[in-house]
C-alpha positions in Angstrom: 52.2 -39.7 196.7 50.7 -36.6 198.3 50.6 -33.7 195.9 49.7 -30.0 195.8 48.3 -29.8 192.3 48.4 -26.6 190.3 45.3 -27.5 188.4 42.6 -29.5 190.2 39.1 -29.7 188.7 36.0 -30.3 190.6 33.7 -31.0 187.8 30.3 -32.1 188.1 25.6 -38.0 188.5 22.4 -38.5 187.3 21.8 -42.0 185.9 19.0 -44.5 185.4 19.7 -48.0 186.7 17.3 -50.2 184.8 18.2 -53.6 186.4 19.6 -54.7 189.7 22.6 -57.0 189.4 24.2 -59.5 191.7 27.9 -60.1 191.0 30.1 -62.9 192.1 33.1 -61.5 193.9 36.5 -62.3 192.5 39.4 -60.4 194.1 41.9 -61.5 191.5 40.4 -59.5 188.6 42.4 -61.4 186.1 43.7 -59.0 183.5 41.3 -56.4 185.1 38.3 -58.2 183.6 35.1 -57.4 185.5 31.8 -59.1 185.7 29.4 -58.5 182.7 27.4 -55.3 182.9 24.1 -54.0 181.4 22.6 -57.5 181.5 19.1 -57.7 180.1 17.2 -59.8 177.6 15.0 -59.4 174.6 11.8 -61.4 175.0 9.9 -62.4 171.9 6.5 -64.1 172.2 4.9 -65.7 169.1 1.4 -64.5 168.3 -0.1 -67.9 167.5 -1.6 -69.0 170.9 1.2 -71.6 171.3 3.1 -69.9 174.2 6.4 -70.1 172.3 8.9 -67.6 173.8 12.4 -66.8 172.7 14.7 -65.2 175.3 17.8 -63.6 173.8 20.3 -62.4 176.5 22.2 -59.2 176.1 25.2 -57.8 178.0 28.5 -56.1 177.8 31.6 -58.2 178.6 29.8 -61.6 178.4 31.1 -64.6 176.5 28.2 -67.0 177.4 24.8 -67.0 179.1 22.6 -69.4 181.1 18.8 -68.9 181.1 16.4 -70.4 183.7 12.8 -70.1 182.5 11.2 -69.7 185.9 8.6 -72.5 185.5 10.6 -75.4 186.9 11.9 -76.7 183.6 15.5 -77.4 182.9 17.7 -74.3 182.3 19.7 -73.8 179.1 23.4 -72.9 179.4 26.3 -72.1 177.2 24.3 -69.7 175.1 26.7 -67.7 172.9 26.2 -64.0 172.3 23.6 -63.2 169.7 21.7 -66.4 170.2 18.6 -67.1 172.3 16.8 -69.9 174.1 13.3 -70.9 172.9 10.8 -72.3 175.4 7.1 -73.1 175.4 5.2 -71.7 178.4 1.8 -72.4 179.8 -0.3 -69.2 180.1 0.9 -67.2 183.1 3.5 -64.8 184.4 7.1 -66.1 185.1 10.3 -64.7 186.4 13.1 -65.9 184.2 16.8 -65.5 185.3 19.6 -64.6 182.9 23.2 -65.2 184.1 26.0 -63.6 182.0 29.5 -65.1 182.3 32.7 -63.1 181.6 35.9 -64.5 180.1 37.4 -65.2 183.5 34.2 -66.8 185.0 32.7 -63.8 186.8 29.0 -63.7 186.6 26.1 -61.2 186.8 22.5 -62.4 187.2 19.3 -60.5 186.6 15.6 -61.4 186.5 13.3 -60.9 183.5 9.5 -61.0 183.7 7.8 -63.1 181.0 4.1 -62.7 180.5 2.3 -65.3 178.4 -1.4 -64.6 177.7 -3.7 -65.9 175.0 -5.9 -62.9 175.5 -5.6 -59.8 173.3 -4.2 -56.8 175.2 -6.9 -54.8 177.1 -7.0 -51.3 178.7 -4.3 -49.9 176.5 -3.1 -46.5 177.8 -0.5 -44.5 175.8 1.2 -41.4 177.2 3.0 -39.0 174.8 4.7 -35.8 175.8 7.0 -33.2 174.2 10.4 -33.4 175.9 10.9 -30.4 178.2 14.5 -29.9 177.3 15.1 -31.4 173.8 13.5 -29.6 170.8 11.1 -31.7 168.6 11.5 -34.8 170.8 8.6 -36.8 172.1 8.7 -39.3 175.0 6.2 -42.2 174.8 5.2 -45.0 177.3 2.3 -47.5 177.2 0.6 -49.9 179.5 -2.0 -52.6 178.8 -3.3 -55.7 180.5 -1.8 -59.0 179.0 0.6 -57.1 176.7 4.1 -58.5 176.3 5.5 -55.7 174.0 4.4 -52.8 171.8 5.2 -51.6 168.3 5.3 -47.8 167.9 5.0 -45.9 164.6 5.9 -42.2 165.0 4.3 -41.2 161.7 7.2 -39.3 160.2 7.3 -41.4 157.0 4.9 -43.8 155.3 7.4 -46.7 155.2 8.9 -46.5 158.6 10.0 -49.5 160.6 8.2 -49.7 164.0 10.2 -49.1 167.2 9.8 -51.9 169.8 8.7 -50.7 173.2 9.2 -53.2 176.0 7.2 -53.4 179.2 7.8 -50.6 181.7 9.9 -48.6 179.3 9.8 -45.1 177.9 11.2 -44.4 174.5 12.1 -41.1 172.9 12.0 -40.0 169.3 13.2 -36.7 167.7 11.6 -35.4 164.6 13.2 -33.4 161.9 10.5 -30.8 161.9 7.9 -29.6 164.3 4.3 -30.3 163.3 1.3 -32.6 163.7 2.0 -36.4 163.3 -0.1 -39.5 163.6 1.5 -41.7 166.3 0.3 -45.3 166.4 0.9 -47.9 169.1 0.2 -51.7 168.6 0.0 -53.7 171.8 0.8 -57.4 171.4 0.5 -60.5 173.6 0.8 -64.2 172.9 -2.6 -64.1 171.2 -3.1 -63.6 167.5 -5.3 -60.6 168.0 -3.6 -57.2 168.8 -4.9 -53.9 170.2 -4.1 -50.5 168.5 -4.1 -46.9 169.6 -3.5 -43.8 167.4 -3.3 -40.1 168.1 -2.8 -36.9 166.2 0.0 -35.3 168.2 1.5 -31.8 167.9 5.3 -32.0 168.1 6.7 -28.6 169.3 10.1 -27.0 168.9 11.9 -25.3 171.7 12.6 -21.8 170.4 14.6 -20.2 173.3 17.3 -21.4 175.7 16.0 -23.1 178.9 19.2 -22.3 180.8 21.4 -19.3 181.1 24.7 -18.9 179.4 27.8 -19.9 181.3 28.5 -17.4 184.0 31.7 -15.3 183.5 34.5 -15.6 186.0 36.9 -12.8 185.1 37.7 -9.9 187.4 36.0 -6.6 186.5 39.4 -5.0 186.3 40.3 -7.3 183.3 37.0 -6.6 181.5 35.4 -3.9 179.3 31.8 -5.1 179.2 29.1 -4.4 176.6 26.3 -6.7 177.8 26.4 -8.9 180.9 24.7 -9.3 184.3 28.1 -9.9 185.9 29.9 -6.7 184.9 29.1 -3.0 184.7 27.8 -2.2 181.2 28.4 1.2 179.4 26.0 4.0 180.0 24.8 5.3 177.6 24.2 2.3 175.4 21.5 1.4 172.8 21.0 -2.4 172.1 18.4 -1.6 169.3 19.4 1.5 167.4 17.2 2.5 164.4 19.3 1.2 161.5 16.3 0.8 159.2 16.1 -3.1 159.2 13.5 -5.6 160.1 15.3 -7.5 162.9 13.2 -7.7 166.1 14.6 -7.0 169.6 13.6 -8.4 173.0 15.3 -8.8 176.3 14.3 -12.0 178.2 15.4 -13.6 181.5 16.0 -17.3 182.0 16.9 -18.6 185.5 17.6 -15.0 186.5 20.0 -14.5 183.6 19.1 -11.6 181.2 19.8 -12.0 177.5 19.1 -10.3 174.2 16.9 -11.9 171.5 17.4 -10.7 167.9 14.6 -12.3 165.9 14.7 -13.0 162.2 18.0 -11.3 162.1 19.2 -9.5 159.0 21.6 -7.2 160.9 21.4 -5.3 164.1 23.7 -3.0 166.0 24.7 -1.9 169.4 25.5 1.8 169.7 27.4 3.6 172.4 25.6 6.9 171.8 28.6 9.1 171.2 30.7 7.7 174.2 33.3 5.4 172.5 34.8 2.5 174.3 38.6 2.2 174.8 39.4 -1.5 174.6 43.0 -1.1 173.5 44.3 -2.7 176.7 42.2 -5.8 176.1 43.2 -9.0 174.2 40.0 -10.9 173.4 36.3 -10.5 172.7 34.0 -12.9 174.4 30.3 -13.6 173.5 27.8 -16.4 174.2 25.2 -17.2 171.5 22.2 -19.6 171.3 20.0 -20.5 168.4 17.2 -22.9 167.8 17.8 -22.8 164.0 19.7 -25.5 162.1 22.3 -24.6 159.5 22.4 -21.0 160.8 25.3 -18.9 161.9 26.0 -15.3 162.8 28.5 -12.6 162.1 29.9 -10.1 164.6 31.7 -6.9 163.8 33.3 -4.4 166.2 33.1 -0.9 164.6 35.5 1.9 165.3 35.2 5.6 164.3 35.3 6.1 160.6 33.4 3.9 160.5 35.7 0.9 160.1 34.6 -2.7 160.8 35.6 -6.3 160.3 33.2 -9.2 160.5 34.0 -12.6 162.1 31.7 -15.6 161.5 30.3 -17.3 164.6 29.6 -21.0 163.8 26.6 -21.8 166.0 25.4 -25.1 167.5 21.7 -25.7 167.3 19.8 -25.7 170.7 22.8 -24.9 172.8 25.0 -22.1 174.0 28.1 -21.6 172.0 30.9 -19.6 173.6 33.5 -17.6 171.6 36.8 -16.1 172.7 38.2 -14.3 169.7 41.6 -12.6 169.8 41.5 -8.9 168.8 44.2 -9.8 166.2 41.6 -11.8 164.3 39.9 -8.5 163.4 43.0 -6.3 162.9 44.7 -8.9 160.8 41.9 -8.5 158.3 41.4 -4.8 158.6 44.1 -2.9 160.3 41.9 0.2 160.3 39.8 -1.1 163.2 40.9 1.0 166.2 40.1 -0.7 169.5 40.8 2.5 171.4 37.8 4.1 169.8 35.0 1.5 169.4 31.7 3.2 168.7 29.3 0.3 167.7 28.9 -3.4 167.4 27.0 -5.2 164.6 25.5 -8.7 164.4 24.3 -10.3 161.2 22.4 -13.5 160.3 24.0 -16.0 158.0 21.9 -16.5 155.9 20.4 -13.1 156.4 16.9 -13.1 158.0 16.8 -16.9 158.3 17.1 -17.3 162.1 17.0 -15.9 165.6 19.9 -15.6 168.0 20.1 -15.0 171.8 23.2 -13.1 173.0 24.7 -12.9 176.5 28.1 -12.0 178.1 29.5 -9.7 175.3 32.7 -8.2 176.6 36.4 -7.4 175.9 38.9 -8.9 178.3 42.6 -9.5 179.0 44.3 -12.4 180.7 44.8 -11.9 184.5 48.3 -10.9 185.4 48.3 -13.4 188.3 46.8 -16.3 186.2 45.6 -19.5 188.0 47.9 -20.3 190.9 47.6 -22.0 194.2 49.9 -23.7 196.7 53.2 -24.9 195.2 53.2 -28.3 193.6 54.4 -30.7 196.3 55.1 -34.2 195.1 56.6 -35.7 198.2 59.5 -36.8 196.1 61.6 -33.7 196.7 61.4 -30.2 198.0 59.8 -30.8 201.4 60.6 -31.9 205.0 58.5 -34.3 207.0 58.4 -34.1 210.8 56.3 -35.4 213.7 55.8 -34.3 217.3 54.5 -35.5 220.7 53.5 -39.0 219.6 52.7 -38.5 215.9 54.1 -40.7 213.2 54.7 -39.6 209.6 56.0 -41.5 206.6 55.5 -41.8 202.8 54.4 -45.4 202.0 53.1 -47.4 199.0 49.4 -46.7 198.5 47.5 -49.5 200.4 44.2 -49.0 198.6 44.2 -48.0 194.9 40.3 -48.1 194.7 39.4 -44.5 194.4 43.0 -43.3 194.3 45.6 -44.6 191.9 48.6 -42.7 193.3 51.6 -45.0 193.9 52.5 -43.4 197.2 50.6 -41.6 200.0 51.3 -40.0 203.3 50.7 -42.3 206.4 49.8 -40.5 209.6 49.7 -42.4 212.9 48.7 -40.9 216.3 50.4 -42.7 219.1 50.0 -42.7 222.9 51.6 -39.3 223.4 50.0 -35.9 223.8 46.4 -35.1 222.7 47.9 -32.7 220.1 50.3 -35.3 218.6 50.6 -34.8 214.9 52.7 -34.2 211.8 54.3 -31.3 210.0 55.2 -30.6 206.4 57.7 -27.8 205.6 58.3 -26.5 202.1 61.1 -24.1 200.9 58.7 -21.4 199.6 55.5 -20.1 201.2 52.1 -21.5 200.4 50.1 -19.3 198.1 46.5 -18.5 198.8 46.1 -15.9 196.0 43.8 -18.0 193.8 41.8 -19.8 196.5 41.6 -20.3 200.2 40.0 -23.7 200.0 42.3 -26.7 200.5 41.1 -30.2 199.6 42.8 -33.5 200.5 42.1 -37.1 199.7 41.8 -38.9 203.1 41.5 -42.7 203.8 40.2 -43.1 207.4 39.4 -46.2 209.4 36.2 -44.6 210.6 33.6 -41.9 209.7 33.6 -39.0 212.0 37.3 -38.7 212.4 38.4 -35.0 212.8 41.5 -33.9 210.9 42.9 -30.5 211.8 45.0 -28.6 209.2 47.1 -25.7 210.5 49.4 -23.3 208.6 52.3 -21.7 210.5 54.8 -19.0 209.5 58.5 -19.6 209.1 59.4 -19.1 212.8 60.0 -22.5 214.4 57.7 -23.7 217.2 57.2 -22.7 220.0 58.0 -19.2 218.8 55.6 -19.3 215.9 53.9 -15.9 215.5 51.1 -16.4 212.9 48.9 -19.4 212.3 45.6 -20.3 210.5 43.8 -23.6 211.2 40.5 -25.4 210.3 39.2 -28.9 211.0 37.4 -31.2 208.5 35.5 -34.4 209.4 35.5 -37.7 207.5 32.2 -39.1 206.4 33.3 -42.5 205.1 35.2 -45.5 206.5 37.9 -47.7 204.9 37.8 -45.8 201.6 39.2 -42.7 200.0 37.1 -39.5 200.1 37.9 -35.8 199.5 37.6 -33.4 202.4 37.8 -29.7 202.3 39.3 -27.1 204.6 38.0 -23.5 204.1 40.7 -20.9 205.1 38.6 -17.9 204.0 39.8 -15.9 207.0 43.5 -16.5 206.3 45.7 -13.4 206.7 47.3 -13.3 203.2 50.0 -10.9 204.4 51.6 -13.8 206.3 54.1 -16.2 204.6 53.2 -19.7 205.7 55.9 -22.3 205.3 54.6 -25.1 207.5 51.5 -27.3 207.3 50.5 -29.2 210.5 48.1 -32.2 210.5 46.6 -33.4 213.8 44.1 -36.3 214.0 41.3 -36.0 216.6 42.9 -33.0 218.3 42.2 -33.2 222.1 42.1 -37.0 222.1 45.0 -39.3 223.0 45.7 -41.9 220.3 46.9 -45.4 220.7 48.9 -46.1 217.6 46.4 -48.7 216.4 44.7 -49.0 213.0 41.9 -46.8 214.5 44.4 -43.9 214.7 46.1 -44.5 211.3 45.0 -42.6 208.3 46.4 -42.0 204.8 46.5 -38.6 203.0 47.1 -37.7 199.4 46.6 -35.0 196.8 46.4 -32.0 199.0 45.4 -29.3 196.6 44.7 -25.6 196.5 41.2 -26.1 195.3 39.3 -25.0 193.4 41.7 -23.9 190.7 38.8 -24.5 188.3 35.6 -25.0 190.2 33.1 -25.3 187.3 30.9 -23.1 189.4 32.0 -21.2 187.3 35.7 -20.5 186.4 35.7 -21.9 182.9 33.6 -22.2 179.7 31.9 -25.5 178.9 31.0 -26.3 175.3 29.9 -29.3 173.2 30.0 -30.2 169.5 28.5 -32.4 166.9 26.1 -34.3 169.2 28.0 -34.1 172.5 26.1 -33.0 175.6 27.9 -31.3 178.6 26.5 -30.2 181.9 27.4 -29.8 185.6 25.0 -31.8 187.8 24.6 -32.9 191.4 26.6 -36.1 192.1 24.0 -38.8 192.8 26.6 -41.5 193.5 28.8 -40.5 196.4 30.2 -44.1 196.8 33.8 -43.6 196.0 33.4 -39.9 195.2 32.0 -37.4 197.7 32.1 -34.3 195.4 28.8 -32.4 195.4 29.0 -31.8 191.7 30.3 -33.7 188.7 30.5 -33.3 184.9 27.9 -35.2 182.9 29.0 -36.1 179.3 26.5 -37.5 176.8 27.3 -38.7 173.3 24.2 -38.3 171.1 23.4 -39.4 167.6 25.6 -36.9 165.9 29.1 -37.3 164.5 31.4 -40.2 165.7 33.7 -37.5 167.1 30.9 -35.8 169.1 32.3 -34.5 172.4 32.8 -31.7 174.9 35.3 -28.9 175.4 36.5 -27.1 178.5 38.2 -23.7 178.0 40.3 -22.2 180.8 41.3 -18.5 181.1 45.0 -19.2 181.4 47.1 -21.9 179.7 47.4 -25.4 181.2 50.8 -25.8 182.9 52.6 -29.1 182.4 55.6 -28.2 184.5 54.2 -29.8 187.6 53.6 -33.2 185.8 52.5 -34.6 182.5 50.2 -37.3 183.9 46.5 -36.2 184.1 44.2 -38.3 186.2 40.4 -38.1 186.3 37.6 -39.9 188.2 35.3 -41.5 185.7 31.9 -43.1 186.3 31.2 -45.3 183.2 28.1 -47.5 182.4 30.5 -50.1 181.1 34.0 -51.4 181.3 36.0 -50.9 178.1 34.7 -47.5 177.3 37.4 -45.3 175.7 37.7 -41.7 176.8 39.9 -39.4 174.6 41.4 -36.4 176.3 42.8 -33.8 173.9 44.5 -30.4 174.5 44.2 -27.6 172.0 45.9 -24.3 171.6 44.0 -21.0 171.9 43.1 -20.8 168.2 39.4 -21.7 167.7 38.5 -25.0 165.9 38.8 -25.7 162.9 41.9 -23.5 162.7 43.6 -25.1 165.8 47.3 -25.4 165.1 48.7 -27.5 168.0 47.1 -30.4 169.8 48.1 -33.2 172.1 45.8 -36.2 172.8 45.7 -39.6 174.6 43.0 -42.2 175.2 42.3 -44.0 178.5 40.0 -47.0 178.9 37.6 -47.7 181.8 37.9 -51.0 183.6 34.9 -50.8 185.9 31.1 -50.4 185.3 28.6 -48.4 187.3 31.2 -47.1 189.8 33.8 -44.5 190.1 37.4 -45.2 189.2 40.5 -43.1 188.5 41.9 -43.3 185.0 45.3 -41.8 183.9 46.3 -40.0 180.7 50.1 -39.8 180.1 51.1 -36.6 178.2 54.8 -37.1 178.7 55.5 -36.3 175.1 53.5 -33.0 175.2 55.2 -30.0 173.5 55.6 -27.7 176.5 56.3 -24.8 174.2 52.6 -24.7 173.2 50.1 -22.7 175.2 47.1 -25.0 175.6 43.8 -23.4 176.6 41.2 -26.1 175.7 40.6 -29.6 176.9 38.4 -31.8 174.7 36.8 -35.0 175.9 35.3 -37.6 173.5 33.6 -40.9 174.4 34.4 -43.8 172.1 35.9 -41.7 169.4 35.0 -43.1 166.0 31.7 -44.6 167.1 28.3 -42.7 166.9 26.5 -42.5 170.2 22.8 -42.7 170.8 22.3 -40.4 173.8 21.3 -43.3 176.1 22.7 -44.3 179.5 25.2 -46.5 177.5 26.8 -43.3 176.2 26.5 -41.2 179.4 29.5 -40.9 181.7 30.4 -38.7 184.7 33.8 -37.1 185.2 35.3 -35.4 188.3 38.5 -34.4 189.9 40.7 -34.0 186.8 44.1 -33.5 188.3 47.7 -33.0 187.3 50.3 -35.3 188.8 
């Protein structure tokens, strides 16, 4: 089904592949079971000069294993999960193979190096670094001749259990407090004797943000700014008036973004120097706040003439930006004397007082845009349109022939036959296309060849050949025999024209032949971006979740330049991420939400939850559903059915949680990538 989607997200893959897998193909995919993933093995060598080695296979989705030891001896099969195979080696280096078997017989095979040496490890080199992005975290790697593994003591407690470091690995450890610690590494081989290394290492804390706050997206006409690089700030204004307190004040820049630092904050004000602000037409206050301090919050008070003020507590997340959008009613409900037509000052306080430092950016009043987020009308190809073809073009809606990368049930088939060089297809809708929110149109296209040119042309309501106004652009496919998203930039479109017709022409100027080489499929034509994540929304994370937009490193199955990276760290079992949009999500066009997801494993559960505008934990209305991945290490489209959603609720927040109820560890196993969240 080809759809104009009112909300289409281009979110934005960085991943570390530790092993190379070879999978047996099985096109049946019984019950959608895939071959095992994340196959590896724990290798344990006894330190008694006997050469006894235990290989314990590990994988996700495996019901049994076979181990070949790599020395010509007989392999061991039917090893059940949790068990290992013991073998005695001669001294030397071997390449063992581990084959993991799924419930329906699909297999994945990897190799595992096994080193057996009766010499004590030599030339031990240990590298320890403070992590550049995570406060109080160190990263450690080690190398040594003849070593088979390492034990690492990070020195935070006297009775700690050592962390096992395998060959060619780097491990990370986060301390509770910065300071100097004795880090010890013990290198082990098959010999009884070991080799040790220790170092007094200074663990440092990151005390300021390394990235700027999310960039605001609202129009200047909808904003009354107090402090932001994006908007015009008041003049005069004083961000450090002499209020007789000990808070320090500095302005710093990170990645070109200016921000205010209030150090050891007791309280500190912003003064408009006798030129009050009139924010009476506004609806919300927005502010972004960052702190490196644990168990530390801030309070914010708008102050009107009188003076009259009301404080709101800002619950902060350590080592990350926290964004707040606070309704003005949250202040006036507590103290009706605050007059937003006559704001003379702002005040920030530490909670507890003087116990921490905050960084502030993007402090402004705003109101919702009168136009909201809109684009071309939702077009489902179930009703409300007319299909036509001309001069040798063929057009029809058919069952989707390839659900890999696009799970829509129906798509548009376009065939260019042996007619004119301009043979093509036309879609007519009853109301004009709307370019008010964006002039970029995206479409999913399945092409038999890379390099195929697809022209998209908009025409006014006058029938051809008397059409008076047109706008056209050509996009080129880059993939063959798979779905990809292509973009058409109509930045020069005349918005005064009412366009009712969309024309699609394949390889304009070339005569087609009606064969598979001139047959393409089109779906999900969208006015995009509605939310670009570059940046038209606010990203946030909570209780151990990590959220960022990164460059897409896996374009196989998803050609977007950017995707959303979600990491579940060792926080709460509900750790996750939140996306806040400036106008409410609209379910009138469809209650099924689809998303492209890249998961490190099949069977990962992704919860999607919508929340109303009231900030957590006071949220009143929610709607949530969980979808489960079926593929590993590749893009797939998953669907969330919100058919029972209460459409009377205004939802402004989307929450995403990986494996809700399970505590993550921040590794690749709890890192996923999400893109193209769309409404169907």
